[in-house]
N, C-alpha and C positions, 0 to 999 in steps of 0.2 A: 504494500500500500504506500502511495506517495505521501510523505508528511506534508501537513499544511503549514503555511507561513504564519508567523506570529510569535508571541511570548509564552513561555511555560515555566512553572515553578517545580523544582525537583529537589529531593533530598538524596544526595549522592554519597553520604557517609555511611556509618554503621546502620544496620536495619532499625527502622523506627520502632517496630514492634518489640525490639529488645531494649532499646535505649530508654524509651518513654516509661515502661513499667519500672525499670531499674532506677530511673531518675525520680519517679514518684516515691518509690520506697526509700531512696536516699533522702529525698526532701522531707518525708515523714520523720525519719530518724534525726535529721538535722534540726527540724522544728522542735522535736521532743527534747533534745539536748539543750537547745537554746532556751526553752521555757525554764528548765532547771537552773541554767546558768544566768539568765537575765531576769528572772522573776522578781528579784529584790531591787532592780533598777527603776528609776522614774519612767514614766510612760514614753516620753519622747526618745530617749536613747534606746529604750527597749525596742520600740517600733523601728527606729532607724537602723539599728544593727541587724534586726530580723530582715528588713528589706534589702540591705546590702548583701547578707548571706544568700538570700533567695535570688537576687540578681546574678550573683556569681555562679550559682548552680545553673540558672537558666543559660548563662553564657557558655558554660562548659558543655551543657547538653547540646546547644546549637553548634558548638565546635565539633562535637561527635557526629551530629546529623549532617553537617555541611549543607545547608540550604543554598540553592543556586537559582538564578534566573537565566533561562536559555532563550535566545532569539534565533528562530529558524527562518532562513530565506531560501526559497526553492527557485533555482535558476533553470530556465527552460532551454535546453540545447536542441536546436533543430538538427534533423538528420542531414548527412552529406549526400548529395546526389551528383554523380559525374555524368555529364553529357559528352559522350565519346563519338566523334565523327570520323568515319573511315576516309582517309585521304590517299588511298592506294591508287595504282594506275587504272584499274577498271572503273573507278569512280569518276573518271573523266568522260565517260560515255554519256551522251545526251538522251538516248532512248527515243529518238524521233520516230522510230518504227513501231512504238507501242500501239496497240489497238486504240481507236478513238475514245472508247468508253474509259479506258484506263487513263488516257491523257486528261479527260475532263475530270475524272475522279481526283487526280493529283492537282490539277489547276484549281479546283474548288478548295481542296485542303490547304493549298498554299495561298489562297486569297487572290489568285489571279483572275478567277471567274466567279461572279456572284452566284451563290448556290441557288438563289430563288428563281433564276432564269432557266434552270435546267430541270425538265421533268425527269424524275429518276425512280418512278414506280417500279419498273422491271428490275432495276438495280437493287432496290430495297427488298423486293421479293426474292431475288437470287441470293442475297446475303443471308436472309432468314433460312432459305432452303439449304444452303451450304452449311450453316451452323447446325441445322437439325440433322443433316446427314452425318456430320462429325460427332454429334451427340447420341446417335442411334445405338452404338455399342454400349454406352453407359446406361441408357434406358432399358435396353434389353437385359443387361446384366442384373439390374435392379428387379425386373420382373422374374427372372430365373431364380434369384435369391429368395423372393417371396414364395415361389412354388416349392423350392427345396425346403425352406423353413417350415412350411405348412405340412409337408410330407413327413419331416423328421420331428414335428411337434415342438419346435423352438421358435424364439423370436428372430425375425430377420435382422441381419447386421449391416451396418454401413449403407443405409439407404439415403441417396441424395434426392430429396424431394423437390429441389429448386428448379431443376432442368425441365421437368414436366410442366410445372406451373408457368415457367417463363415461356415455353413454346406454345402452350395453350393460350396464354394471353396474346402473344404475337400473332398467332393464327387468327384470333378474333379481330385484332386491329387491322390486319392486312386483308381479311375477308371483306371488311366493310370499307376498304380504301378504294374500291373499284378496280377495274382491270378486265381482261378477257374472261370468258366463262370458265375455261379450264383452270386458270389461276385462282379465280374466286372459289370454285368448287374445291380445289385442293386445300386451300387455307381453311375453308369451312370444315372439311373433313379432319384436317389437322387439329383444329380447335376442339372438335368433339372427341377425337380419339385421345388426345393428350389430356383432356379433362377427365376421361375415364381412368386413364393410367394414373393421373395425379390422385384421384379418389382412392384407388387401390393402395398407392404408396402411403397415403395418410392412414388407412386402416391397418396396413402392415400384413394383410392376409387376403386371399381371394374370397369372393362372395360365395355363400352356400348356393344361392340361386342367382345367376347373372354372369358377370364377367369372370373368366378364368384367365390365369396368367399366360398359358400357352396360346389362347386365342388372341390375347392382346399382342403377344410377340409376333404372331403371324400377320396381324393387321398392321403392326409397326413396320414389318419387313415390306409389305405391299406399299405402304405409304412412302417408304424410302425409295422404292423403285419408281414410283410416280414422280417423286422429287427429281431424281436423276434424269428422267426422261424430259422433264419440263425445263431444265437448265439451259439447253441450247436455244430453246424458243425464247426464253427471257433474254438471253444474250443478244439474239437477233432483234428483239423488240427494242432493247436499249440502244443498240447500234443504229437502228432506223430512227429512233427518237433523237439521238445525238446528231446524226447526219441532217435531220430536218432542222435542228437548231442552227447548224452551220450554214445550211442553205438559206436561212432567213437573213444571213449577212450581218448579224449583229457585230458592230465594230469592237465592242468590249470583249466579246467572246473570242473573236478572231485574234485580237491583240494579246489576250491572255494566253491562248494556245501557242502563238508565235513566241511569246516570252518563255513559256514552259519548254518548248522544243529547243531553245537556245541554251537552256540551263543544264549543266552537268549534274550527275548524281550528287556530287559533293555540294554544289550550290543549292540544290533542292533540299538536301538534308539540313544544311545550315539555315536556310530560310524558314523551314518548318520549325526547327528547334528554337530559333530566335523569336519568331512571331507568334507561334502557337503553343509550344511546349513550355518554354521558360516562364511565361506568365502564369501557367497553371501551377507551377511550383513555387511561385513567389509567396513569401511569408509562411511557407510550409517546409522549406528545405534550404540548405546552403548549397547553391549550384556552382559547380566548377566546370570549365570547358577544357576538353582535351582532344587531341587528334592522333589517329593511328598513322604513323609515318614510317613505312617500310620496316616494320618490326619494332619501332620505338614509340613510346608514349610521350607526346609533346603537350605540355600545359600551355593553354592559350588564355591570355588575359582579356583580349578584345575578340569576341566571337566573329566580328566582321573580318578579322585577319584569316579565319579558317578558309574562306573562299578566295583569298588573295593569292594562293599558291596553286600552281597546276598539280593535280594529283599525279603521283608517280610512285614507283616502287611496288613491291609485292605486299600481299595481305597476310599478316601474322597476328592472330588474336591472342595467342598464349602469352608471349613475352610482355606486351603492353598491359594486359590485365594483371599479370603477376606483379609488374611494377606498381600498378595502382593499389593492389592489395598491400604491398610493402609500404608504400607512401602513406596510406591511411593509418596503418599501425593499429595499436590497441586503444589509443586515446580518442580516435575519431568515432563519432556515432554514425556508423555507416548505414545509409538508407537504401540507395539503389544506384545501379549503373544503367544508363539508357544508351544503347549501342545503335547508331544509325549507320547501316552498311548494306551492301548488296549481298552479304553473307557468304561470298565465295572465298575460301581460304586457299592460298597458293604457296604458303611457306610456313615453317615452324611446326611445332608439335600440336597435339590435340589440346585445345584450351580448356577442356572440361575441368581438369584439376585446379587450374587457376580460378575458374569461375566458382568452384566449390569452396576454395579458400576465401573468396569474397563473401560467399553466402554464409560461411561459418562466422564471419564478422557481422552478419546481419544484413548484408546488402543483397537486394533482389536484382535480377538482370532482366530488363525489358528490351526486346529487340524490335527495331523498326526497319523493315525491308524496303530498300530503295533500288529501283531498277526493274527492267523487264525480265521476267523469268521464262519467257517463251523462246522460240527458236530465233536466234539473232542473225540478221543478214550481215555476213562478214566473211571476208577472205583472209585466211591466216597462213603465213609461212612460219611454221613452228621453229625450224632449225635447218641449217645446212651442215650435215655431218661430213667432215673432211679430215684427212690426215694432217697432223700438225707439221710434219716434215716429209718430203719425198726426195729421192735422188734424181738428179738430172737424167732424163731418159725414161723414167717411170711414167705410166699413165696415172693421171690424177682423177680419182673417183670421188664424186660429190653426190651425196644422197640428200635430196630436198624433201622434207616432210611438210605436207600442206593439207588444208581442208577448206572447202567453200560451202557455207551453209546459207540457206534461204534463197538460193539461186539455182535450184535443181534443174539440170538439163541445159544450162546456158554455157557458152564457150568463154574461156578466159585464156589470157596469154601468160605463160611462165617465162620470164626473161632472166637470163643469166649474164652477168657482167663480170669481167675481170679487170681490175684496176680502173673501173669506171667506163669500160668499153664493152658494148654488147657483143657477146661471142656466140650466143645461141638463143633461139626462141622456140617454144612449143605451145601447142593448143591443148588446154586442159578442160575436160568436161566436169562441171560442178555436180557432185553426187551427194554432198552432205557428210561424207565419210572421210576419214584420214587416208591420204594417198602418199606414196613415196615415188619420186622421180629420180632416176639415176642419170648423172652426166659423167661421161668418160672423156677426159680431155687429153689431147696429145701433150708432148713435151712442152715445158715452159722455160723461160729464161730463169737463170739463177737469181735468187732474192726472195723477198716476202711479197706474195701476191694476195690482194684482197678480192674475194669473190662475193657477189651478192645475187640472191635469187629473189625476184619480186613478182607479184601477181598483178595483172592489169585486166580490165574489161576488154574483151576482144571486140574489134569493130569500132572502138571509141575514136573519134577524130578530135583534133584540137578545137577547143572552145575559144572564143575571143570576141572582141568588139568589132562589129562590121564596119563602122565608120565613126568619125569624130573622136578618134583615139587620142591619148596624150594625158598630160597632167596640167592642172591650173598652177601658174607661177605668179605669186604676189611678191612685189619688191618694195623695200623700204630703204630710201637713200640717206646719205649724210650720216652714216653710222661708222665712225672710225674704229679701228682695232679689229682683232680676229675673234674675240670672245663672244660666244653665242648669247651670253646673258645680256649683252648690249642690245641685241635684237629682241630677246624675249621679254625684257623689262621695259622696253620703250613704250610710252603711252599710246603711240599710234598703232603699234602692233597689238597691244592689249585691247584697244578699241576696234581692231579689225579694219583699220583704214589704211590701205596700201597706197603707195605713190603711183604704182602702175601694175597692171596685170596682163597676162598673156597665157596662151595654151601652148606648151611645148609638145612637139610631135612624138617624143619618146621620153624615157625617164632620164633626161640629161639636159644640161644647159651650159652654154658658153657665153659669158657676158664680159665685154671689154671694160665695163665700169669698175670703179674702185669704191671701197668704204660703203658697202651696202649689206643688207641682210635680205634673204629670200626664203620663201616657203613654197615647195612643190607638193601638191596634194591632189588626191583623187582616189580612184579605185583600180585595183589590179585583179584580173580574172585569170586564174591558172588554167593552162590548156590541158593538163592531165593531173590526176590525183596522186598524192604522195609527198615525200619530204623534199623541201626546197631549201637551198642556201642562198641568201642575199649578199651582194657585194656592193661596196660604195667607195668612190674615190672623189676627192674634192681638193680645192685650193680656195680658202685656207682650212676651214673646218666645216664638218657637216655631221648630222646624225639622222638615222632612219627609224621611223616608227611604223609599226604594222598593227592593225586591229584584228580581232578574231571575227569581226563582222563588218557591216557597212557603217557601224556607229563609231565616230571618232573618239568617243569617251572610253572605248575599250582598248585604245592603242597602247603599245608598250615599245620601248626602245630595243632594237635588235642589232644595230650596227652603228659604228661611228668612225669618223676620221679625226683623231686627236690633234694632229698637225698636218700641214699641207702634204699632198701627194701629187706626183706628176700625172698628167692625163694618161689614162689607160692603165695606171698602176693600181691594182686592186688588192695587193698583198704586201704593202709596205708595213702595215701594222696588223697585228692579230685581230684587233677589234673591227677591222674592215669587213670581215666575214662573219655572218650570223651563224648561230647554231641552227640545226635542222628545224624547219618549221613545216608541219604537215598541213597541206592545203587541199581543198576538194575542187575537182574539176568543175568549171562553170560557175562557181560561187564567187561573187565579188567581195573583196576585202579592202577596207580603207587603208591607204598608205600615205605617209607624210615624210617629206625630207626638209629638214631645217638647215640652211646654208648661210655661213657668214664669210664675207670676203673683206680683207684689209686692203693693202696696196698691191699693185701689180696685176697681172692677168688672173682670171678666175675660171673655174669650171666645177661642175658637179655632175655625177652620173651614178645610177644604180643599176646593177645587173643581177642575174640569178643563175643558179645551176639547177636544172630541172631534174626530176626523179630519174629520167632516162639518161642522165649525165650530160645532156646538152648544156652548153654555156652560152648565154646571151647577155652581152654587156655592151651597151645598156639594154634595158627591157624594151622591146618594140612597142610602138603605140597601138598595135592591134590587140594588145592585152591590157590596155589602160583606158580609163575614162576620167575626164576632168571633174574636179569637185565643183559644186555650184549647180549642177544639174541633178535630176533624180538619179539615184544609183542604177547601174544597169540591172536588168532583170536577170535573176539567177536562172541559169540553165542547168543547175546541178540536178543530177538524177534523183527523182523522187524515191527511187528504190536504192538510195545510197547506203553505203556500208555503215555499220555502227562505229567502226574505227578504221582509220587509214594507217595508223602507226604500226600495225602488226602485219602489213602486207609484204614485208621483206625481212630477210634474215641474212646475216653475213658470216663469213668464215675466212680465216687467213691460213695460207699454206706457204711454208718455207721450202724453196727448191734449192737443194745443195748441189754444188758442182765441184766440191773439193775431193781430192783423192783420199782414199781410206788406207790406213796401215793396220793390218790385223796380225796378231801374234797368237799362234795355236800351240799350246804346251800340253803334252800328254805322255803317258808311259810308252804307248805304241800307237801305230796307225790303225786304230779301231775303225770299224765300219762307220760309226758315228762321226769320227774326225774326218775320215776320207770323204764322205758325202758332203760334209760341211766345207772342206777345202774346195771341192769341186764347185759348190754353189758360189763361193766367194770369187773364184778365179774366172767365172763367166763374165764378170765385169772387169774391163781392162783398167778401170780407175782404181781397183782394189789391189794393194800389194799385200800378199800373204806370206808370212814367215812361219815355217813349221819347225818345231823342235820336239823330237821324240826321244825320251830318255833311253829306250832300248837300242836306238841307233847311235846316239851321241856317246854313250858310255863306252862301248868298245873302241871308239876312236879317241878316247881320252878327253872328250869335251864334257866337262861336268856341269857347266852353267846351263840352266834351262831358261831362266829369266835374265835379262840384261843386267850387267854388274853395277850400273849406276842408275840413280833416279832419273837423270836427264835422258838417258837412253830409253828407259822404260816409258817415260812420259812422251816419247816420240811416237808411240803407238796410240791408236784410237780405241781398239778393242783387244782384249786379252781373253782367249778361250782357255779355261783351265780345266784339264781333264783329270783322269784317275791317277793321282800321284800319291805316294806314301810320304809321310812327314820328313823322312830323312832325305828325300829328293828335293825338298824346298826348304832351304835354311830359314832360320828365324828372321834374319836380315832381309831375305827375299820376300817373306810374308809382310814385313813392315813396309817395304817399298811398294808392294802390291796394294796394301791398304791406303798408302798415301796417293797412289796412282788414281784411285777411285775418289777418295774423300777430298783431295786438294786439286788434283788436275782435272777432275770431272770425267775420268775415263769410265769405260763400260767393261765389266767383267762378266762373262758367261761361264758358269761352272756346270760341268757335266759329270754326274755321279758315276761310280764304278765299284766293283767288288774289291779292288786292290786297297783303296784307302780313302776314297772320297764318298761320304764325309766321315766315315767311321774313325779315321785317325786324326780328325781336326776338331776336337772338343775345346781346345784352347789355342791361343795365338792369333796372329793377324788374319788368317783365312777364316778362322772361326768367327771373328767379328764381322767379316764381310758377308758370310752366308746368310740368306734369308731364313734358314732353318737351323734348328739345334738338335743334337742327339737326344733321343727319347726312347723309352721302352715302348715298342709298338710292333705287335706281331702281324701275321697275315701271310698269305701265299706270296711267293716271289713273282708270280705272274698276276696280271690284272688288266682290266679295261679301265678307261678313264672317262670322266665327265666334267663338264664346266661347273665352276662354282658361280655363285651369284655375282661376284666381282668379275670373274672371267667372262661371263655372258656379255659384258659391255666393254671389255678391255681390248685395246687395239692389237695386242699381241696374238690373241686367240680368235679374232674375228676373221676367220678364213672364208666363210661363205657370207654373201650379202644379206640373205634372209636370216633374221635372228633365230626363228624357230628351226629352220633347217640346220643352222650352225649348231644349235643345241643337240640335235639328233645326230650330227656327224661324228662327234668325238667318241661316244660309246660304240659306234659302228666300226671304228678303226680296228686293225689287227691288235690283239692283246699284246701287252708288253711282256717280254720274256724274263726281264730282270728289272728290278727297281729297288731303290733304297727305302726300306721299310721303317727303319728306326729313327725317324725324324718327325719333328712337329714345327709348325711355323712360329717365327719370332713375333713379338709384338711390333707392329708397324709394317710387317711384311704383308703382301697381298697374294693369296693363293688363287691361281687361275685354273689349274687342272688338279683334280684329286682322284684317287681310286674309287671305283664304283662298288664299294663294299662298306661294311660297318666301320672299318678303321679310318677311312677317308684320309689316307696318307697323301701329303702334298707331293705332286709330280712336277708341276711347273709353278714357280713362285717368283715374285719380283720384290725389290726393296730399294729405296733410295738410301744412299750412304754418303753423307757429306754432300759434296758437289756432284757426285756421280751416281751411277745406278748399277745394280747387280741382278743377274738372272740365275735362277736355280733350275736345272733340269735333272730330276731325280731318276733318270733311266738312261740306259745305253742304247735304247731302241727307237728313238724317234725316226730313224731311217726306215723302219718297218712301215711307217705311215705312207710310204711311196707305193705300197703293194697294190692297192685297189684303185686309186685315183691318179696313178702316175706320180709325179713329184709335186703336184699342186699343193697338197696339204703341207708337206715337209718344207717346200720352198717358201710358201706364203708365211708359215709359222716363223721361220728363221729370219726372213726379210723384215717382217713386222717387229720381231724381237730386236733386231739390229737398229731399226728406225727408232723404236722407243728408247733403246739404251743410249743412243747417240744424241739424245735431246739436249745434253749439256756439254757436248764436246767442244774443245777449243779448236779453231780452224783459222786458216788465213792463207793469203796468196804466197806468203813467204813464211817459212817456219820460225823466223826470228820474232815475228809479231803475230800473235794469234788471239782471237777474242771469242767470247761466247755469251749469249743472253740465255738465262734459264727459261724464258718464255718469249715468244714473238707477239703474244696478245695478252694484255692485262686490262683490268677494269680501272676506271679513273682513281679509285682509292687504294689500288694495290701497288706493290713494289716489285720491280724487276731487278734481278741480280746480274750485274755485269762483271765478268772475269776476263782477265787479260794475262797472257804469258809473253814477256819481253826478254829475249836472251840473244847472245851473240852466236855466231856460227859454230863456235866450239862448245856450245851448250851452257856456257857460264851466264849468270844473270846480268842483264843490262844494268848500267849504273844510273842512268837518268830516270827521273820520275815519269809516271804514266798519267795521262789525262785524257778526257773525252769531251767532245762538244755534242750537245743535243739540240737539234733544231726541228721545228715543226714544218711539215711539207704542205703545200697547197694541192689543189686537185690535179695540177699538171706535174707534180713531183718536184717543184722548186721550193727552196727554203724561204719561209716567211720572215721578212725583216722584223727585228725586235723579239724574235722567239729564241734566239741562240743563247744557250747556257753552257758554262764550262763546269766540268766536274773533275775534281782531282781524285784519283784512285789511291787506295791505301794498300801497302804490301800485306800479303797473307802471312801470318805468323808461321815460322818454321817451314816455309815453303819457298825455296829459291825461285826467283823470276816470276812469281805469281802475284797479281794485283787484283783488287776487287773494289766495287762500289755499288750502292743501291740507287736505282732510278725510281723516284716517286714524286708525287705532286704534279704529274703531267696531265694536261687537259685532254679531252677527247680529240682524236685525229691520228695522223700518221707522223711518226718522229724518226729522224735519221740520227744515228749514233755513230760518230767518227772517233776512232781511237788512234792516239799517237803517243810516241815516247820521246822524251827529251834527250835520250842517249844519242850522241853524234853518229854512231854507226847505224842507227835506226831512223835517222831524221827524215829519210825519203819514204819511209813506209807508213801506211795507214790502213786501217781496217774499218769497213762500214757495215753496220747492222741496222735493219729497220725494225721499229717497234710500233705496233698498233695499239692504241688506247681507246677502248669503247666499252660501254656497258654490255654485259652478257645478256643474251636472250633469257628472259624470265618466263615463268608460267602465267604471269599476270594477264598478258594480252591474248592468251590462247582461248580462254573460256570467258566471254563477256556477259553471258546471261547471269542474272541474279540467282542466288541459291537460298530462297526463303526457308526451305526444309532444314538446311544446316543452321540457319539463324534460330529457327524454332527449337532445334535440339539444344543449342546453347542456352536459350532463355529458359527452357525446361530445367536444365541442370542448375540454373540460377534461381529456381523457385518461382518463376513468373512465366510469362508467355511473350510471343512475338506476333506482330501483325504488319500489314502493309502501310505505306505512307498515308494513304487516305483514311485509315482507321487509327492513326496515331493518337488523335485527341482523346477518343474514349478510352484507349489503352492507357494513356498517361493519367487520365482522370481517375481510373481505377487504381493505378499505382499510387497516386497522390493520397487517396483515401487510406492506403495502408501505411503511410509514413506517419509515425508517431514520435513526437518530441520526447527526448530523454530528460527526466527530472533529476537534477543534481542538487540535493539539499546541502546547504551550508549552515552550520550551527556556530553561534557565538555565545559562549558561556560566561556569565558574570557571577563569580563566587562571592557570597555575602560574608562568609566567616573564615574562608581559607586565606587569611592575610594577617599582617602584624597588628592591625588595628584591633582585631578581636582579642589577640593575646594581650595587648596593652590594656584593653578594657578589663580583662580578668584580673591582671596584675593591679590595675588601678583600684578596682573594687576591693581586692584583698588588702591593698595598702591603706585605703581609707578606713576599712573595718579595723585593721590592726591599730591604727593611730587613735581611732575613737575608743577602742577597747582600753588602750593605755590611759586615755584621758579619764575614763570612768573607773579606773582601777581594776580592770580585768586583765588576766594574763594573756 
């Protein structure tokens, strides 16, 4: 019970029922003694001393009882409610293709369309029938429970009587609301049937004569079937009503729908929460605003800022909700979390544990589904699978995974580009299902090549302005200097009164005047859909703005010229090129160029790079319309895609043209080694050195590995066969370990019965191996199968079809010998294992320092040649070598070699650069090593202002090796040039290309909303979810459940627990003592 505010009197000392009787007894004794002692005294002293003694007794009793006054103040703590808005990439979708009825539902909920102008009888009827269908299982279960309870002679348990009453009432209301005969009859029957069911639930038992539970169950089932059959008819009726409303041409309705169609899911969620939901929670909760940002929870002070950022990133509910639970802690009175999202999770773990943690603190979870849950019209290129590296002369195989939904039977173009140039086009039929297209490309030049696959509508022609193209140019004169603020702050500019105006025929202007400011503005109409890059050049300064619509208020700056650039120079500064901007074919967009000229000649021009890699600088007038006239009519396809940002995917492939040097070390020329040598020697660029102990020992040649680290580091690959420990000295093992960890070399180990790996439990080789010795039995022969990791690993992807590749490996000839007593180390990846209960690793990989190691636990991979020729054996080893050489040092001259650990990184990732600089004799170069990093434009030229110098650091305990981390690079293609300050290496340089871009995420693959998942999360949070148009009643119900927490605060004022009470007792006793002395008493 919550205590009331106010004052209260309490005795907090010894129990009153003990003290008061004892005090009364003591008082009687004291009075009796005083009568004997004071009886001979005059009346006044006798009474005075008696009163003093009584007062002292009273004070002592009060000290023992400790009377106190307590003031209680109850503070009302409102519950905390978090409004969480999903701001992931899929929330950028506008859902223009939603059914008209859904659009009007949302427009009314957001206040964009007046609810009173829309007849929605069929909609209300449909909502009631849908709710009844959802509640049928609960009503049926209640009737079954009544029947079973009556049979077993007990009282029915857990009967929910409210549903039957609710639907009976709603049936009566809707039956009298008018409508067609079928709908009216259905609701009349619903009211009657639910009334009978409600009466039985009230009684808790069937009638002796009348309704039976099983009869009502049958009638309820039949009613449900009628409801389901009527739903399509109600949908059609509401659609016809809504189309009639639009046909009437009401400007308010049309404007409201146009506004809705331009709003992203995030914008709709924020508008709903600010204007409709937050007022419902006012004075009932402490509301805080948060955003889901790519797996992070961002607290937002101003809700308006939520819609100010473009939604991006993946959707992860678990991590942000866990963060919220931690932030609230135990001191917060948690009330609820309101999650506004499309419900589709594309990253992270299941959020239910985090939601339950919130619920354990008292927080309910209400979900509001935003977005179209139907089939989305969209063309998606999910990924381009490509090898990270190939050797010069190999065929490059690219697998493009794509899907086209909502356009069944139509033709699309799949366009493949390499380094921005179209190399192949195919016609793709839209089926709504995932498809994979394989491209096999011939030899390519050495270097890093960027491939892009994109989907375009087949038969689409360039859209544009037929006539009157160009931009309006307004000029303000007598403005000295080059600062744009001089123009923007000028009163004439603010007033919009230009000195002169003209229409330029293209997005460019050359004016011989000096000291002026100008603004070029109008509309740009993209000829094709997809990502565009805008370019600008100017003398002296200029900045370009682009709007997401024809409205200038929506413009944002996309590019600028900070200082003058010569005519035609669009890449002097990095800011002259915009980021990718996705535009839709035929849709006009407002564009504005602000230009300031000081002294000397002037110019300004804006160009673009189209999605098909065409470059037009400046933009032709055929795609421009001047400001001041009505915007050009949009010719955008009314069946436009939900998103154009997912129409393409990219891949980067490094083509290596450097010679390889391979060292094969084994006890003897086993079948495995012989076939491997034959495989390597087919390529004239590969130099193979074979060292067999059984051949070298009789000739007195004891060394199997090179005697120095420099010589060993001259190889790219070392194949280590079946050697006993005595045949590889401890020093050799340490050099081999350094070859991998520091040099970045690749070691492939092939097991054998002589000593690999049985004799290498310790030492350098034991550290290298991806496996360790372990007691593990099993037959020496076995077939193999792919592991989960191996199914997607490039080493074991022999066949193109993943399912067939899975079936291939168990069908290969059984291995006649394999190393059984091993298990994988932590950090190793097992690709192939035995197809038995022991699951012995047969092929495993591991990264070791800067290099990589491959374990082959059998002598019999050559047997894989038996049934399919050498395809399996050759593909397996070629792919293993390609994977293993991912970090190898290479260069035109052995004196200067470089390696990047990856050719593709994300903007927030780091690439590792390693360099080896040495003299011809193998000794380390004396000069320092540095690298320059420059960004490249679309034509492969370095952008001015982007050059950075990076000094490399020497690798500890590794002669001639240097390294540095490359990070903080923006998106684009970067050229890394490595040089040494050593005089002997002054003429040498090595160039590597690095691509920086965001990796393809799952966010753009499925754009449809997932209200089922959102409902699942809300159920786990103790509440429920609903659509955007039903958010207000949902949150009203939630608000009714929010109860303030009463925090009582007590202030206690003790009356006798202080020095004054003690002084009073002592004072009384002292006065009595003095008075007694005065009257002659002891």
